[in-house]
Structure formats: structure tokens, C-alpha cells
C-alpha positions in Angstrom: 54.6 -111.8 -183.0 57.1 -113.6 -180.9 56.2 -116.8 -179.0 57.6 -118.4 -176.0 59.9 -121.3 -176.8 59.3 -122.7 -173.3 55.7 -123.8 -174.1 54.4 -126.6 -176.0 52.6 -124.1 -178.4 53.6 -120.7 -179.6 51.5 -117.7 -178.6 49.2 -116.9 -181.5 47.2 -113.9 -180.5 43.8 -112.9 -181.8 44.6 -113.0 -185.6 44.9 -116.7 -186.0 45.7 -117.5 -189.6 43.2 -119.1 -191.8 45.5 -122.0 -192.4 45.5 -122.7 -188.7 41.8 -122.5 -188.6 41.5 -124.9 -191.6 43.7 -127.4 -189.9 41.6 -127.1 -186.8 38.5 -127.7 -188.8 40.2 -130.8 -190.5 41.1 -132.2 -187.1 37.6 -131.7 -185.8 36.2 -133.4 -188.8 38.4 -136.4 -188.3 37.4 -136.7 -184.6 33.7 -136.5 -185.6 34.1 -139.2 -188.2 35.9 -141.4 -185.7 33.1 -140.9 -183.2 30.4 -141.7 -185.7 32.1 -144.9 -186.7 32.7 -145.9 -183.1 28.9 -145.2 -182.3 27.9 -147.2 -185.4 30.1 -150.2 -184.3 28.5 -150.1 -180.8 25.0 -150.0 -182.2 25.5 -152.9 -184.7 27.2 -154.9 -181.9 24.3 -154.2 -179.5 21.8 -155.2 -182.2 23.8 -158.3 -183.0 23.9 -157.4 -186.7 27.8 -157.5 -186.8 30.1 -160.2 -187.8 33.9 -160.6 -187.3 34.8 -159.4 -190.9 32.6 -156.3 -190.7 33.9 -155.4 -187.2 37.5 -155.8 -188.4 36.8 -153.3 -191.4 35.3 -150.8 -189.1 38.2 -151.0 -186.7 40.6 -150.7 -189.6 38.7 -147.5 -190.8 38.8 -146.0 -187.4 42.5 -146.7 -187.0 43.2 -145.2 -190.4 41.4 -142.0 -189.7 43.0 -141.8 -186.3 46.5 -142.1 -187.9 45.6 -139.9 -191.0 48.2 -137.4 -191.8 48.2 -134.5 -194.3 51.6 -134.3 -195.9 53.1 -131.4 -197.8 56.4 -131.8 -199.7 58.8 -129.0 -200.5 60.9 -129.8 -203.5 63.6 -127.6 -205.0 67.3 -127.2 -206.0 69.7 -125.9 -203.5 69.5 -122.3 -202.4 65.9 -121.7 -203.7 64.6 -120.9 -200.1 62.7 -124.1 -199.2 63.6 -124.0 -195.5 62.8 -120.2 -195.4 59.5 -120.7 -197.0 58.6 -123.5 -194.4 59.7 -121.1 -191.6 57.5 -118.2 -193.1 54.4 -120.4 -193.7 54.4 -122.5 -190.4 56.8 -121.2 -187.8 56.8 -117.4 -187.9 54.8 -117.4 -184.6 57.9 -118.5 -182.7 59.6 -115.2 -183.5 62.6 -116.9 -185.1 63.8 -119.4 -187.7 63.1 -122.9 -186.6 64.7 -124.7 -189.6 68.2 -123.5 -190.6 68.2 -121.2 -193.4 71.3 -119.6 -195.1 73.0 -119.2 -198.4 74.2 -122.6 -199.9 73.0 -126.0 -199.0 71.2 -126.2 -195.6 69.1 -129.5 -196.1 71.4 -132.3 -197.0 69.0 -135.2 -196.2 65.2 -135.6 -196.5 63.8 -134.1 -193.3 60.3 -134.7 -192.1 58.6 -132.4 -189.5 55.8 -134.1 -187.6 54.5 -134.8 -184.2 54.2 -138.2 -182.6 53.1 -138.1 -178.9 54.8 -141.5 -178.4 58.1 -139.6 -178.6 59.4 -136.5 -176.7 60.4 -133.4 -178.7 63.6 -134.7 -180.5 65.5 -134.9 -183.7 65.8 -138.6 -185.0 68.5 -139.2 -187.5 69.2 -142.3 -189.6 72.9 -142.7 -190.4 74.0 -142.6 -194.1 75.5 -146.1 -193.6 72.2 -147.7 -193.7 72.1 -147.2 -197.4 74.6 -150.0 -197.8 71.9 -152.5 -196.8 68.7 -153.5 -198.5 66.2 -151.9 -196.1 64.3 -148.8 -197.0 63.8 -145.7 -194.7 60.3 -147.1 -194.0 61.7 -150.4 -192.9 63.9 -148.6 -190.3 61.0 -146.7 -188.8 60.2 -149.7 -186.6 63.8 -150.1 -185.6 64.5 -147.6 -182.8 68.1 -148.8 -182.3 69.1 -147.6 -185.8 68.4 -144.0 -185.2 70.5 -141.4 -183.4 68.2 -139.4 -181.2 68.9 -135.8 -180.0 66.5 -134.3 -177.5 65.1 -130.8 -178.2 65.0 -128.3 -175.4 62.0 -126.0 -176.1 63.3 -123.7 -173.3 66.6 -123.1 -175.1 65.7 -121.9 -178.7 69.4 -121.3 -179.6 70.4 -124.8 -178.6 67.4 -126.2 -180.5 68.5 -124.3 -183.5 71.9 -125.7 -183.3 70.6 -129.3 -183.0 68.6 -128.7 -186.3 71.8 -127.9 -188.0 72.5 -131.7 -188.0 70.5 -132.0 -191.2 73.1 -130.0 -193.1 76.2 -131.9 -191.9 78.3 -133.7 -194.4 81.4 -135.8 -194.5 83.9 -137.1 -197.2 83.9 -140.7 -198.3 86.0 -142.7 -200.8 84.6 -143.2 -204.2 84.0 -147.0 -203.3 82.1 -146.2 -200.2 80.0 -143.6 -201.9 79.3 -146.0 -204.7 78.2 -148.6 -202.2 75.6 -146.1 -200.9 74.5 -145.3 -204.4 75.8 -141.8 -204.1 78.4 -141.8 -206.9 77.9 -142.6 -210.5 81.1 -142.7 -212.6 79.0 -142.6 -215.8 77.8 -139.1 -214.9 80.1 -136.6 -216.6 79.6 -134.2 -213.7 80.7 -136.7 -211.0 84.4 -135.9 -211.4 83.9 -132.4 -210.7 82.4 -133.1 -207.2 85.6 -134.8 -205.9 87.9 -133.0 -203.6 91.7 -132.8 -203.9 92.0 -136.2 -202.3 89.5 -137.8 -204.7 86.8 -138.1 -202.2 83.1 -137.5 -202.4 81.1 -135.1 -200.1 78.1 -137.0 -198.8 75.4 -136.3 -196.2 76.1 -137.5 -192.7 72.5 -138.7 -192.4 70.1 -140.6 -194.7 66.9 -139.3 -193.1 65.8 -137.0 -190.4 62.6 -136.8 -188.5 61.9 -133.7 -186.3 59.3 -134.5 -183.6 58.0 -131.1 -182.7 54.9 -130.0 -180.7 53.7 -127.3 -183.1 49.9 -126.9 -183.2 49.6 -127.8 -187.0 51.9 -130.8 -186.6 49.8 -132.1 -183.6 46.8 -131.9 -185.8 48.2 -134.2 -188.4 50.4 -132.0 -190.7 53.6 -133.6 -192.0 56.1 -131.4 -193.7 58.8 -133.0 -196.0 61.8 -130.8 -196.6 63.8 -132.5 -199.4 67.5 -132.0 -200.3 68.6 -130.6 -203.7 67.2 -132.0 -206.9 70.4 -134.0 -207.7 69.9 -135.8 -204.4 66.3 -136.8 -205.0 67.0 -139.4 -207.6 69.4 -141.2 -205.3 66.9 -141.9 -202.5 64.3 -144.4 -203.5 62.0 -143.5 -200.5 61.6 -140.1 -201.9 60.8 -141.0 -205.5 58.7 -144.1 -204.8 56.8 -143.1 -201.7 57.2 -139.8 -199.8 56.9 -137.3 -202.9 54.3 -139.3 -205.0 52.0 -139.8 -201.9 52.2 -136.3 -200.6 48.8 -134.6 -200.7 50.6 -131.4 -201.9 53.9 -130.7 -203.5 55.4 -127.3 -203.5 58.1 -126.9 -206.3 60.2 -123.8 -205.4 62.0 -121.9 -208.0 64.1 -118.8 -207.9 62.4 -115.7 -209.3 65.6 -114.4 -211.0 66.6 -117.8 -212.6 63.1 -119.2 -213.3 63.1 -122.9 -214.6 66.4 -124.4 -215.1 67.2 -127.6 -217.0 67.5 -129.6 -213.9 64.2 -128.2 -212.5 62.5 -129.3 -215.8 63.9 -132.8 -215.5 62.8 -133.4 -211.9 59.3 -131.8 -212.6 58.7 -134.1 -215.4 60.2 -137.3 -213.8 59.2 -137.1 -210.2 56.3 -134.5 -209.8 54.3 -133.3 -212.9 51.2 -131.4 -213.1 48.2 -132.7 -211.1 46.1 -132.1 -208.1 48.0 -130.5 -205.2 51.0 -129.6 -207.4 52.0 -126.0 -207.0 55.0 -124.0 -208.3 56.4 -121.2 -206.1 58.5 -118.5 -207.6 60.5 -117.4 -204.5 62.8 -114.6 -203.8 60.7 -111.9 -205.8 62.4 -109.3 -203.6 65.4 -109.7 -205.8 63.3 -108.2 -208.6 62.2 -105.2 -206.6 64.3 -102.6 -208.5 64.2 -99.3 -206.8 65.0 -97.6 -210.0 61.7 -98.8 -211.5 58.2 -98.1 -210.5 56.2 -100.7 -208.6 54.0 -101.3 -211.7 57.1 -102.0 -213.7 58.4 -104.4 -211.0 55.0 -106.1 -210.9 54.9 -106.5 -214.6 58.4 -108.1 -214.7 57.4 -110.6 -211.9 54.2 -111.3 -214.0 56.2 -112.1 -217.1 58.5 -114.5 -215.1 55.4 -116.1 -213.7 53.8 -116.7 -217.0 57.1 -118.1 -218.4 57.4 -120.6 -215.5 53.7 -121.6 -216.1 54.4 -122.2 -219.8 57.5 -124.3 -219.2 55.8 -126.5 -216.5 52.5 -126.8 -218.4 50.6 -125.1 -215.7 48.0 -122.4 -215.5 49.5 -119.1 -214.5 47.3 -119.1 -211.3 49.1 -122.3 -210.2 52.4 -120.4 -210.0 52.7 -118.2 -206.8 55.4 -115.4 -206.7 56.5 -114.9 -203.2 59.3 -113.6 -201.0 59.7 -116.1 -198.1 62.4 -114.1 -196.4 60.4 -110.8 -196.4 57.3 -112.6 -195.4 59.1 -114.1 -192.3 60.4 -110.7 -191.4 57.1 -109.1 -191.9 55.4 -111.7 -189.7 57.9 -111.5 -186.9 58.1 -107.7 -186.8 54.4 -107.2 -187.4 55.2 -105.2 -190.6 51.9 -105.8 -192.5 53.0 -103.7 -195.5 56.1 -105.9 -196.0 54.0 -109.0 -195.4 51.4 -107.9 -198.1 54.3 -107.1 -200.4 55.7 -110.6 -200.0 52.5 -112.1 -201.5 52.6 -115.0 -199.1 48.8 -114.8 -198.2 47.9 -116.0 -201.8 50.1 -119.1 -201.2 48.7 -119.8 -197.8 45.1 -119.6 -199.2 46.1 -122.0 -201.8 
């Protein structure tokens, strides 16, 4: 189903996904709680039963619920299909990819997708040079002058897509400059192999990106965090100390053919780990659709890989979701229900 990029919200048709309905219910619950707290505050004030401390607590509770967000972090090594999975889960109604998705590295800096009515649709970018100071990304959120702001033209999807490519841009820096940003460690035996012929280090152009986008789910309080590759996670304290640990759900994306690699295991154990809201996604199962085998044989092979991933990550098998994000996106856009079902995305959406 294609949507109009010229509207604030995409066309959604009659078959509204259960996920959208769930978020609408969540938003309605939040509004009802705020209304109940406000009514209670008015009542105790009218009855002269309130005091300054109690009133302050009520106001804080109302503000907290008003500003409440539901954050979902997507974590993976490069080329595991994070951005494509986000497109398939949340943006297929637009009839095209919203986030850039291609072979290789497409997300070079942590990228948040959210909606704040205080800002117009835009891409806010924090320069990598801010890492040289002592301020965290959170500290810079209240410093508008620190950000480069690029407007998003919702009536021009091609230009909007080009703007989003900023999150994949890089530049080369000297070893000293990269070290000052915490992006080069000479004690790492693999660091030397990352240098170009001039002895320079490739670094992201931006430290952090915030996409302010009027998508229905984002308007209702969903925040999506798209992280860079695993080796970049440990270099950004904001990710390891705040954004990933505080996410309500973390989707750890793996490739179906490779399964769990050594770097996957390290990041899982160090920064994620089993727990509430932690889900492993075995993406790109279409690579295992062998036309020379029966469907049952292909399903059995995927099931074996699913069980192996669950064992290595100390998860229940039901916490590992085999999917094909790319086929799911194609199926949704083209209305191919058979392909969408074969992609197995519905089970992950329900989770």
C-alpha cells in the first residue's frame, strides 16, 4: 500500500496493523491517566486537602506521563539489515524506504527517530567534533546552536531520502584527531588495518542524528534508536550508559547465514544480555530459501539456526525470531500477502 508523502501521515487503509492499534491504545491510556490525575488535583485543591509538596508531586507525575516515550533500540553489526527491518516494521505504508538501506554500512552514527511538535520535520545532526569536549549527547540536546538542522520536505520523498543519507557520511581524520575523539585505540591489534594509504582513520561525519518525523507511531510516543555497527557501540558512552540500557525493548539483529559471531557474543554479554524486552532477530532468512530443497527442508534448516542462536545467547528458542525484512517490505508495499507471510514478520510484530 503506497502512501502520500505530501501528508503528515501515510494512508493506512482498512487493515490497520495490530501494532498501530496497540500504540493507539497506549496513547489513549496515557491521556486517560493524565486526565484522571488532573481531575484529582483539582478535587483536592477545591477541598483544600492539598499542600505544596503533594501538588508538586502530582504536577511531576502529570509531566512525566505527558513526556513518556516508548523506546525501541535496534542493535547489530554492519550489514545485518537493521535499517531495512525498521523500514519493514514501521514505514512500509509510505510505499518506499524511509531509512537508507543498502549493502555495507548505512548507519554510521546513532540515529533516533521520534516526533517533537516543537520542531518542524527535520534531520538534526550533532557534529563529530563535539566528542572532543566533556559534554554528552544528552547535554547537547538543550543546545540548539550545536546542531546542524536540515529540513525534510514531505512533498518530495526523493529529496527526503537523500537528506537521510547524511547518517551514513564519513570523513578521514588523522590518528591524533581520531584519538582525541576516542575513535582510535592503538592498543587494538585491528586498528592498524583500518588506516588508509595516508595513515588516516575513517570516522563518521556526525556524532548523533535525530530524525523528527510526523509518523503516526512516532506522534504517539514511539522512539526508534538505530545504532551503528557493534564496534562503534563501545566508543559512544551515551549508547552504553543511557540509550541502550534504558530502552524498553532491544532488538538484536543477526544474519541467518552467519548466526552469532564472536563480536555479536561480546556485545550481547557486555551491553545487552537476556532480560525483559530483549529479542534476537535472525534476519535475511531468504538467503536460506534453497530452491533445490523442499519448503520443509528449508524450514528445518532455519529452525536449526534458530535453536543454535538461542543456545549461544542463553535465550528460549521462542525469543529468537527468524525473518526476512527485505521480503516483508516488498510484500507490504506490493500487497503480496504470500511473500509477507513467508517473511515471518508478523510474529515479530506481535512480539
